[in-house]
C-alpha positions in Angstrom: 85.9 73.1 114.1 87.0 72.5 117.7 90.7 73.2 118.5 90.9 69.5 119.5 89.3 68.1 116.3 91.5 66.2 113.9 92.7 68.1 110.9 91.3 66.9 107.6 93.2 68.5 104.7 91.0 70.3 102.3 92.3 68.5 99.2 90.5 67.7 96.0 91.0 64.0 95.3 89.9 64.4 91.7 92.4 67.2 91.1 89.7 69.6 90.0 91.2 72.5 91.9 94.7 72.8 90.5 97.4 74.3 92.7 100.0 76.1 90.7 103.2 78.2 91.2 102.5 81.6 92.8 103.3 83.5 89.6 101.6 81.1 87.2 99.7 82.7 84.3 100.3 86.2 85.6 99.3 87.7 82.3 95.9 86.0 82.4 94.6 87.5 85.6 93.9 90.9 84.3 91.6 89.9 81.4 90.9 86.2 81.3 88.4 84.1 83.3 90.5 82.6 86.1 90.5 80.7 89.3 93.1 80.6 92.1 93.4 78.0 94.9 94.2 80.5 97.7 96.4 78.2 99.7 98.2 81.2 101.2 95.1 82.2 103.0 94.0 80.8 106.4 90.7 80.7 108.2 90.5 81.3 111.9 87.4 79.7 113.4 85.7 81.7 116.2 82.6 79.9 117.6 80.6 79.5 120.8 77.7 81.2 122.6 79.8 84.4 123.1 81.5 84.5 119.7 79.7 87.6 118.6 80.2 89.6 121.7 83.8 88.5 122.0 84.7 89.7 118.5 82.7 92.9 119.0 85.3 93.8 121.6 88.3 92.8 119.4 87.8 94.1 115.9 87.2 97.4 114.1 84.0 96.1 112.4 80.6 96.1 114.0 79.9 92.4 114.3 76.1 93.0 113.9 76.8 93.9 110.3 78.2 90.4 109.7 75.5 87.9 108.8 74.6 85.1 106.3 74.3 87.7 103.5 77.1 90.2 104.4 80.8 89.9 105.0 83.2 92.8 105.7 86.9 93.5 106.3 88.1 94.2 109.8 91.3 94.8 111.7 92.5 93.6 115.1 94.6 96.3 116.7 96.9 96.9 119.7 95.8 99.2 122.5 97.6 102.0 120.5 95.4 101.4 117.5 98.0 99.7 115.3 96.8 96.8 113.2 98.2 93.4 114.2 96.0 91.6 111.6 93.6 92.4 108.8 90.9 89.9 107.9 87.6 89.3 106.2 84.9 88.3 108.7 82.5 85.7 107.5 79.4 84.4 109.3 78.9 80.6 109.7 76.4 78.5 111.5 78.1 78.3 114.8 80.1 81.5 114.8 82.5 83.3 112.4 85.5 82.6 110.2 88.3 85.2 109.8 90.0 85.0 106.4 93.6 86.3 106.4 97.1 85.4 105.2 98.2 82.1 106.8 101.3 83.8 108.1 99.2 85.9 110.4 96.8 83.3 111.7 98.9 81.7 114.5 99.8 85.1 115.8 96.2 86.4 115.8 94.9 83.1 117.3 97.4 83.3 120.2 96.6 87.0 120.7 92.8 86.5 120.8 93.2 83.6 123.2 94.5 86.0 125.8 91.2 87.9 125.7 88.9 84.8 125.9 89.1 84.6 129.7 85.6 83.3 130.8 83.9 83.9 127.5 82.2 80.8 126.0 84.4 80.9 122.9 86.6 78.4 121.1 89.3 79.4 118.6 90.3 76.9 115.9 91.9 76.7 112.5 89.7 75.8 109.5 92.5 76.4 107.0 92.9 72.7 106.2 89.2 71.8 106.1 87.8 74.6 104.0 88.7 75.3 100.4 89.0 79.0 99.5 88.9 79.6 95.7 89.3 83.0 94.1 87.3 83.5 90.9 87.5 86.4 88.5 86.9 87.5 85.0 84.3 89.1 82.6 82.3 85.9 82.2 82.2 84.8 85.9 78.8 86.2 86.6 77.3 84.2 83.9 79.1 81.0 84.8 78.4 81.3 88.5 74.7 82.1 88.0 74.1 78.5 87.1 75.0 77.4 90.6 73.7 80.0 92.9 72.2 83.5 93.3 74.9 86.0 92.6 76.0 88.5 95.2 75.0 91.8 93.6 77.4 94.2 95.5 80.9 94.0 97.0 80.9 92.3 100.4 77.6 90.5 99.8 77.3 86.8 100.4 75.1 84.1 99.0 75.0 80.5 100.2 73.8 77.3 98.6 74.3 73.6 99.7 77.4 74.1 101.8 78.9 76.8 99.6 79.4 80.5 100.3 80.1 82.9 97.5 81.4 86.4 98.4 81.8 89.3 95.9 85.0 91.2 96.5 86.2 94.4 94.9 87.7 94.3 91.5 87.1 94.9 87.8 86.4 92.5 86.1 84.2 90.9 88.8 85.8 88.8 91.5 84.4 86.3 94.0 85.6 84.1 96.8 84.1 80.6 96.8 84.3 78.8 100.2 83.3 75.4 101.3 84.4 71.9 102.2 85.8 69.8 99.4 82.6 67.8 98.9 80.7 71.0 98.3 83.3 72.8 96.2 84.4 70.0 93.9 81.2 69.5 91.9 81.1 73.3 91.1 84.7 73.4 90.2 84.3 70.2 88.0 82.1 72.3 85.8 83.8 75.7 86.1 87.5 74.7 85.9 87.6 73.6 82.2 86.3 77.1 81.3 88.8 78.9 83.5 92.5 79.5 83.5 94.3 78.6 86.8 96.5 81.4 88.2 98.8 81.5 91.2 98.5 83.3 94.5 100.7 86.2 93.4 98.5 86.8 90.4 95.5 87.0 92.7 97.3 89.3 95.1 98.0 91.6 92.1 94.3 92.0 91.7 93.9 92.9 95.4 96.6 95.5 95.0 95.0 97.0 91.9 91.7 97.1 93.9 93.5 99.0 96.7 92.9 96.2 99.2 95.8 95.9 101.8 97.1 93.0 103.8 99.0 92.9 107.0 102.1 90.7 106.9 104.5 89.9 109.7 106.8 92.7 108.5 104.0 95.3 108.8 102.2 94.1 111.9 101.9 96.8 114.5 102.8 99.6 112.0 99.6 101.2 110.8 96.5 102.7 112.2 93.6 101.2 110.1 92.8 104.5 108.3 96.5 104.7 107.2 95.7 101.6 105.1 92.4 103.1 103.9 90.3 100.6 105.9 87.8 103.4 106.5 87.3 103.8 102.7 87.0 100.0 102.3 84.2 99.9 105.0 86.3 98.0 107.4 85.8 100.4 110.4 82.6 101.1 112.4 82.6 104.4 114.3 79.2 103.7 115.9 80.0 100.5 117.8 81.1 100.3 121.4 84.6 99.9 122.7 87.2 97.5 121.3 90.9 97.2 121.6 92.5 100.3 120.1 89.1 102.0 119.6 90.1 105.3 121.2 93.0 105.9 118.8 91.0 104.8 115.7 88.2 107.1 116.6 90.6 110.0 117.4 92.2 109.5 113.9 88.8 110.0 112.4 87.2 112.8 114.4 90.2 115.0 114.8 90.9 114.8 111.0 94.6 114.9 111.5 95.7 111.7 109.7 99.2 112.4 108.3 99.6 109.1 106.3 97.5 107.3 103.8 98.0 104.3 101.5 98.7 104.9 97.8 99.5 102.7 94.8 102.9 102.8 93.2 104.6 101.0 90.3 108.1 99.7 90.3 109.7 99.0 87.0 113.0 97.6 88.3 114.0 95.7 91.4 111.8 93.9 94.0 109.7 95.4 96.8 108.6 93.5 99.9 106.3 94.4 102.8 108.1 96.5 105.3 110.6 98.1 103.0 111.1 101.8 103.2 110.0 104.4 100.7 112.3 107.4 100.5 111.7 110.9 99.1 114.4 112.7 97.2 113.2 115.9 98.8 113.7 114.7 102.4 116.0 111.6 102.3 116.7 111.9 106.0 113.5 110.2 107.1 111.3 107.5 105.4 108.5 108.9 103.3 106.6 105.7 103.9 106.6 101.9 104.0 105.6 99.2 101.5 102.4 97.4 102.5 102.2 94.8 99.8 103.6 94.0 96.3 103.1 91.7 93.4 104.6 91.2 90.0 102.9 92.6 87.0 102.6 91.1 83.5 105.5 92.3 81.3 107.7 93.0 84.2 107.9 95.2 87.2 105.7 95.2 90.3 102.6 96.9 91.6 102.8 98.2 95.2 100.7 99.5 98.0 102.5 101.8 100.3 101.6 104.0 103.3 103.1 107.4 102.6 103.3 110.7 104.5 100.8 113.0 102.7 103.3 115.7 102.0 105.5 113.1 100.2 102.9 111.7 97.9 103.9 114.0 95.0 107.6 113.8 95.6 110.2 111.7 93.7 110.1 108.4 95.5 112.6 105.6 95.6 112.7 102.2 97.3 114.9 101.9 100.4 117.5 104.6 99.6 117.5 107.9 97.6 119.5 106.1 94.9 117.2 103.1 94.9 114.7 102.0 92.2 112.2 104.7 91.2 108.6 104.4 92.3 106.0 105.8 90.0 102.5 106.9 91.3 99.6 104.8 89.9 95.8 105.1 90.3 93.6 103.6 92.9 90.0 102.8 92.2 88.8 105.0 94.9 89.5 108.6 96.1 91.6 109.5 99.1 90.0 112.0 101.5 91.8 115.3 101.9 92.8 116.0 105.5 91.2 118.9 107.2 93.4 121.9 107.7 
């Protein structure tokens, strides 16, 4: 939508897409068939004749890989290669949508506007005109197949009558359903009675268990994309041309000297928030890492993603201070490359 177009809230007048507390039905998200109204996510609209070439010079992803049937993660970085925002890039008829936490959207929009110059590009906010619904569970493939052709692999997109369905990483299967209210409501009218509504923290827990990071205000300008495993998640193209921060990102790959990576940790007591320090008992004088994201787990405690110094990954780790809550290592669903010596 144009930046000057009136905002039309993406609300469901029939109440078919229930909005619940962030931690609602936390125990259901791991095993049940669920849906989540992702109201904490925003959609930055990038459209115009030059939208593709403009984004090609601003994000880590090759824009030519983004089409009607393919969506990918991407980061926008500073000139020093540090991530200011992390988003999912989605193709639409007149350009692209960038899906990201709402807290980061105004900052990224303002930042990208500085680079528009004479490019024929308009930046807008589709957050209030497009519903974004998270869907997950062992029966989702069967349920969704009644409405559209299922995306068969992670990052694949299918479209049907104003709807876009994107498969995202996770086990059991997970999907993002996007569209205007008139398109989404009929589908949710049939699906919702068969699904359990969960809150945004429950959905974020699934992201964390899948090893998918987010950039929050507290962690903006902190990590080179590879530190957050964006290369493993297919969010970086090393074959495209120049973009902001490209030299540092490429150097981190080709020199093979990355000293930090993102790992999963579990916290049984206390609360972790993005930007909090992780401290090693072996070397308490300097931070061993930083919390990227966290979410509560069923039964208590929290699951974390944290960027750690590689030499600290096997140390005894604590939150904030050497006497702080203990952090236990937990598995990621993918392997971490070993640095070259």
